[in-house]
Every structure is written in structure tokens, then in C-alpha cells.
LUMVO-703845 format. One line per 4 residues: number of its first residue (from 1); their letters; for each residue x, y, z of N, C-alpha, C. Coordinates in steps of 0.05 Angstrom, whole numbers, plus 32768, in hexadecimal, padded with zeros to 4 digits. Example, Ala and Ser with C-alpha at 12.3 -4.5 7.8 and 13.67 -1.06 7.14 Angstrom:
# residues 2
1> as> 8108,7F8E,809C,80F6,7FA6,809C,8108,7FBE,809C | 8101,7FD3,808E,8111,7FEB,808F,8102,8001,809D;
# end
This chain:
# residues 141
1> mpiy> 85FD,8C6A,84B5,8613,8C63,84CA,8614,8C76,84D9 | 860C,8C68,84FA,860C,8C7C,850B,8622,8C8B,850F | 861F,8C9D,852A,864B,8CA4,852F,8641,8C93,854F | 8651,8C86,8556,8654,8C7E,856C,8669,8C8E,8577;
5> iqdv> 866A,8C85,859E,8686,8C9D,85A9,86A0,8C92,85A1 | 86A2,8C75,859D,86B6,8C71,8599,86C5,8C7D,857B | 86B6,8C84,8568,86B6,8C95,854B,86C8,8CB4,8550 | 86B2,8CC0,856D,86BB,8CD4,857A,86D9,8CD8,857E;
9> mdlf> 86D5,8CBF,8596,86FA,8CBE,85A0,8702,8CB5,8585 | 8705,8CAF,8576,8718,8CA8,855D,871D,8CC3,8558 | 8709,8CD0,8551,8714,8CEF,853F,8720,8CFA,8552 | 8713,8D01,856B,8736,8D0D,858A,8743,8D00,8582;
13> shla> 874E,8CE4,8581,875E,8CE1,8586,8778,8CE8,8566 | 875D,8CE8,8551,877A,8CED,8534,8781,8D08,8543 | 876C,8D20,8541,876A,8D38,8542,8783,8D3A,8553 | 8782,8D2A,856C,87A3,8D2C,8581,87BC,8D28,8573;
17> kvkg> 87B6,8D13,8562,87CB,8D0C,8557,87DD,8D1B,8548 | 87CB,8D22,8532,87CF,8D36,851D,87DE,8D50,8530 | 87C8,8D61,8543,87E4,8D77,8551,87F1,8D75,8568 | 87F2,8D5A,8566,8807,8D5E,8576,880B,8D55,8594;
21> mkaa> 87F0,8D5A,859F,87E1,8D5D,85BF,87F3,8D4D,85CB | 87FB,8D55,85E3,8806,8D4C,85FE,87EF,8D56,8617 | 87ED,8D4A,862B,87E2,8D56,8640,87F5,8D5E,8659 | 87FE,8D65,865F,8807,8D6A,867B,87ED,8D6C,8693;
25> vihs> 87EF,8D60,86A5,87DA,8D65,86BA,87ED,8D71,86D4 | 87E1,8D88,86DD,87E0,8D9A,86EF,87E0,8D8A,870C | 87FD,8D8B,8713,87FA,8D7D,8729,8805,8D99,8741 | 87F2,8DA2,874C,87FE,8DC4,8758,87F9,8DB4,876F;
29> gkra> 87E3,8DA4,877C,87DB,8D97,8794,87F3,8D8C,879D | 8805,8D73,8789,8816,8D62,8796,8826,8D78,87A1 | 8835,8D8F,878E,8849,8DA4,8787,884B,8DAA,87A6 | 882D,8DB1,87AF,882E,8DCB,87C5,882F,8DB5,87E0;
33> lvag> 8824,8D9D,87DB,8827,8D7F,87F4,883B,8D86,87FA | 8851,8D79,87E7,886D,8D7A,87E7,8885,8D8F,87F3 | 887A,8DA8,87E8,8887,8DC3,87F6,887D,8DC0,8810 | 8861,8DC4,881B,8853,8DC1,8832,8869,8DB6,8846;
37> asaf> 8866,8D98,883D,886A,8D79,884A,888B,8D87,884E | 889E,8D98,8842,88BA,8D98,8846,88C3,8DAB,8856 | 88AF,8DBA,8851,88AE,8DDD,8867,88A8,8DCE,8887 | 889A,8DC3,8880,888A,8DBD,88A2,88B4,8DA9,88A9;
41> tggi> 88B2,8D92,8898,88C3,8D82,88A7,88E8,8D9B,88AC | 88EB,8DA1,8893,88FC,8DB8,8898,88FC,8DCF,88B3 | 88E0,8DDB,88C0,88D7,8DE6,88D5,88DF,8DD5,88EF | 88CD,8DBE,88EB,88DD,8DAB,8905,8903,8DAE,8904;
45> lagp> 8906,8DA5,88EC,8925,8D94,88F5,8938,8DB4,88FE | 8933,8DCD,88E6,893E,8DE0,88F5,8935,8DF4,88FB | 8926,8E01,8901,8911,8E26,8901,8905,8E2A,88F4 | 890A,8E44,88F5,8905,8E54,88DB,891B,8E4E,88C7;
49> lgta> 8923,8E55,88C4,893F,8E52,88B2,8932,8E35,889B | 8937,8E20,88AD,892D,8DFE,889E,8916,8DFC,8894 | 88FA,8E1A,88A0,88E0,8E17,8897,88E8,8E21,8871 | 88F8,8E39,886F,8906,8E4C,8858,8905,8E33,8846;
53> vgaa> 8922,8E2A,8855,892C,8E10,883D,8923,8DF3,883C | 8912,8DF0,8852,8908,8DD7,8845,88EE,8DDE,8834 | 88DB,8DFC,8832,88CD,8E05,8820,88D3,8E02,8803 | 88F2,8E0E,87FB,8906,8E12,87EF,8906,8DF9,87DC;
57> vgvi> 8913,8DE0,87E6,8913,8DCA,87E3,88FD,8DBA,87E4 | 88E7,8DC4,87E7,88CB,8DB5,87E0,88BF,8DBD,87C9 | 88C7,8DD6,87BA,88B9,8DE3,87A8,88D1,8DD4,879F | 88E5,8DD2,8793,88F2,8DCD,8784,88F7,8DAF,8774;
61> lgtw> 88EB,8DA2,878F,88E5,8D79,8795,88CC,8D7A,8785 | 88BA,8D89,878E,889A,8D87,877A,88A3,8D94,8769 | 88AD,8D9F,8756,88A7,8DA5,873B,88B2,8D8A,8732 | 88D5,8D89,873E,88DE,8D75,872B,88CA,8D52,8728;
65> iatg> 88B7,8D59,8741,88A8,8D3B,873C,888D,8D3F,8726 | 888E,8D5A,8723,8871,8D59,870F,887D,8D61,86FB | 8892,8D62,86F0,88A1,8D67,86D3,889C,8D54,86C6 | 889C,8D59,86A7,8894,8D3D,8697,8885,8D29,8699;
69> qsks> 8869,8D31,86A8,885A,8D1B,86A8,883A,8D26,869A | 884D,8D23,867B,8832,8D2B,8667,882E,8D0D,865D | 8818,8D08,864F,8810,8CF5,863E,880C,8CFA,8627 | 87FF,8CEB,8613,87FA,8CF4,85FB,87D4,8CED,85FE;
73> vpvi> 87CD,8CFF,85EC,87B2,8D05,85F0,879E,8CEC,85F0 | 87A7,8CE1,85D2,879B,8CC3,85C8,879E,8CB9,85E7 | 87B6,8CAF,85EC,87AF,8CA5,8602,879D,8CA0,861E | 879E,8CC0,8622,8785,8CBE,8635,8770,8CBC,862D;
77> lsel> 876B,8CBF,8611,874D,8CC3,8618,8741,8CA4,860F | 8755,8C91,8606,8752,8C7E,860A,874F,8C6B,862A | 8758,8C79,8631,8752,8C72,8652,873E,8C89,865B | 8727,8C90,8656,8719,8C9D,865B,86FA,8C81,8664;
81> pste> 86F0,8C8C,867F,86DF,8C81,868C,86C1,8C80,866F | 86AE,8C73,8671,869F,8C72,865E,8691,8C95,865C | 8690,8C93,8676,867E,8CB3,867E,868C,8CD0,866E | 86A9,8CC7,866F,86B7,8CE6,866B,86B6,8CDD,864F;
85> rkkl> 86BC,8CC6,8644,86B3,8CCC,8624,869C,8CD4,861A | 8685,8CCD,8628,866A,8CCC,861B,8667,8CF0,8623 | 8670,8D00,8632,8670,8D1D,8632,8680,8D2D,8619 | 869B,8D1C,8616,86AA,8D23,85FC,869E,8D23,85E4;
89> ydea> 8688,8D0D,85E9,8679,8D04,85D0,8661,8D18,85CF | 864E,8D19,85DE,8639,8D36,85E0,8640,8D52,85D4 | 865F,8D56,85E1,866C,8D72,85CE,866F,8D70,85B0 | 867E,8D5A,85AE,8685,8D58,858D,8660,8D55,8582;
93> mail> 8654,8D4A,858A,863D,8D46,857F,8627,8D5B,8573 | 8630,8D6C,8594,8620,8D8C,8587,862C,8D98,856E | 8647,8D9B,8569,8654,8DA9,855A,8644,8D9D,853A | 8653,8D7A,8546,8642,8D6B,8526,8627,8D73,8520;
97> rtfn> 8615,8D71,8531,85F5,8D76,852A,85F1,8D93,850F | 8605,8D9C,850A,85FF,8DBE,8500,8609,8DB0,84DF | 8617,8D91,84E2,8627,8D96,84C9,8614,8D7A,84BB | 85FF,8D6D,84C8,85F3,8D4E,84C9,85FE,8D3A,84C0;
101> vtda> 861A,8D3D,84CE,861D,8D1C,84CA,8621,8D0A,84D0 | 8617,8CF4,84BC,8610,8CDA,84CF,861F,8CC0,84CB | 863B,8CC1,84BB,8640,8CAC,84AA,8667,8CB5,84BC | 8666,8C99,84CC,867A,8CA4,84DE,8699,8C9C,84CB;
105> fali> 868E,8C8C,84BA,86A7,8C92,84A9,86B0,8CA8,849D | 86A6,8CC5,8495,86A7,8CD5,8487,86AA,8CEF,84A6 | 86AD,8CE0,84BF,86AD,8CEE,84CF,86CF,8D04,84D7 | 86E2,8CEE,84D6,86FE,8CFF,84D6,8707,8D0C,84B8;
109> plvm> 86FF,8D04,84A3,8706,8D17,848B,86F6,8D32,848A | 86D8,8D2C,849A,86CE,8D45,8497,86D8,8D5C,84B1 | 86DA,8D5C,84C4,86F1,8D6B,84DE,870B,8D72,84CF | 8721,8D5A,84BD,8739,8D62,84BB,8738,8D72,84A6;
113> gnah> 8725,8D74,8498,8721,8D81,847D,8713,8DA0,8481 | 8718,8DA3,8495,870E,8DBC,8499,8711,8DCD,84B7 | 8720,8DE2,84B0,8734,8DF0,84C6,872B,8DF6,84E0 | 8704,8E05,84D7,86F9,8E0F,84F1,86EF,8DFB,8505;
117> lqqr> 86E4,8DE6,84F3,86DC,8DC7,8505,86F5,8DBD,8512 | 870F,8DB8,850C,8728,8DB3,851A,8727,8DCA,8534 | 8723,8DDC,852B,872F,8DF7,853B,8714,8DF1,855F | 8700,8DDE,8551,86E2,8DE1,855F,86E6,8DD5,8574;
121> ftqv> 86EC,8DB3,8560,86F7,8D8E,856D,870A,8D99,857F | 8722,8DB2,857A,873D,8DB2,858D,8736,8DBF,85A5 | 872A,8DD8,85A3,871D,8DE5,85B9,8706,8DCF,85CF | 86FA,8DBB,85C0,86EE,8DAA,85D9,86FF,8D9B,85D7;
125> liny> 870F,8D92,85D2,8724,8D80,85E8,8734,8D94,85F8 | 8743,8DAF,85F1,8750,8DB3,860D,873D,8DBF,861E | 871D,8DC3,861D,8712,8DCC,8631,870A,8DAB,8647 | 870E,8D9F,8634,8706,8D7F,8642,871C,8D7E,8656;
129> fske> 8730,8D8B,864D,8749,8D7F,865B,8746,8D94,8672 | 8750,8DA9,866D,874E,8DC0,867E,873E,8DBE,869B | 8717,8DBF,8696,8710,8DB8,86A5,870B,8D97,86B1 | 870E,8D89,869C,870A,8D70,86B4,871A,8D5F,86B9;
133> lnak> 8731,8D5D,86AA,874E,8D51,86AF,875D,8D63,86C2 | 8759,8D81,86C6,876F,8D8C,86D3,878D,8D8E,86C4 | 8781,8D8D,86A2,87AC,8D83,86A0,87A4,8D9E,868A | 87C1,8D9F,867A,87BF,8DB9,8662,87C9,8DAD,8657;
137> lkcs> 87B9,8DAD,8635,87C0,8DA3,861B,87D7,8DB9,8613 | 87ED,8DA4,8606,8803,8DAF,85EE,8809,8D9D,85D3 | 8803,8DB3,85BE,8808,8DB6,85AD,881F,8DAD,859C | 882D,8DA3,8598,8847,8D9C,857C,8843,8DB1,8569;
141> k> 8831,8DA2,8555,882E,8DB5,8548,880F,8DC0,853A;
# end
């Protein structure tokens, strides 16, 4: 039985659940925009002192806006478009080809029973989330 893209997504989701992974999306652009807009508004309303106060308030406000915006990795994986799922599938299959795995039912037990494979698949997720989604993964376990 061949291994399909959904089988690999199930593996990544299972691994993410076991590791307690959450993704925190980095909103540096949003924070900078809020800080800049606040500094500009403060400068117009109160001159140079208003610029400084506006920037400080903007940084605090931008940080507040961006905090707590994390999602579970399995949810994000389920929402990925097919092209992105294919990228993850290709990376997973590059690892699995050396193991000659052809059975989807053996996929999760194989990876979860091998610490080295777990580490490699976890690294695939970390790299994908940081490069493609501009997110940082946090593991609770």
C-alpha cells in the first residue's frame, strides 16, 4: 500500500501532538506598523516629545496585539493548501526512502519507535514552520 500525502500529514500531526507543539506566528511587521503609526500620531499631536511617547505606546500596543497568537501545529497542518502539504510530503519521503517503507500503517509506529527518526521529522517541521510560515515552534514535551 503506497504512502499518500495524507498519511504523512497524519504522521506530522501525531508527532506534533506527542511533542505538544504550538506555532507562534512572528508579527514583527505588524508591531513595527503599530509603533510607527503611534510615533507619527504622537509627533503630529505633541511634537518631538509626542513622537517618543507615541513610539513607546506603539511598541507596548504592538506587543500586546501579537501576544498569545499561537495555534496547535496539527490545526495548522490541516489548513495547509495542497502545494504546501506536498512540500512536507516530499521532505518526509526523502527521509523514508532510506527505510524502504511502503506501508502507511507502519509509518507512525516506525517513526515513533525510533528516536533518530523522531528528531529528523521534528526538524523538518521546525524548518518548514520557520522558513515557509515565519513561525516559531514551541514544544511542551
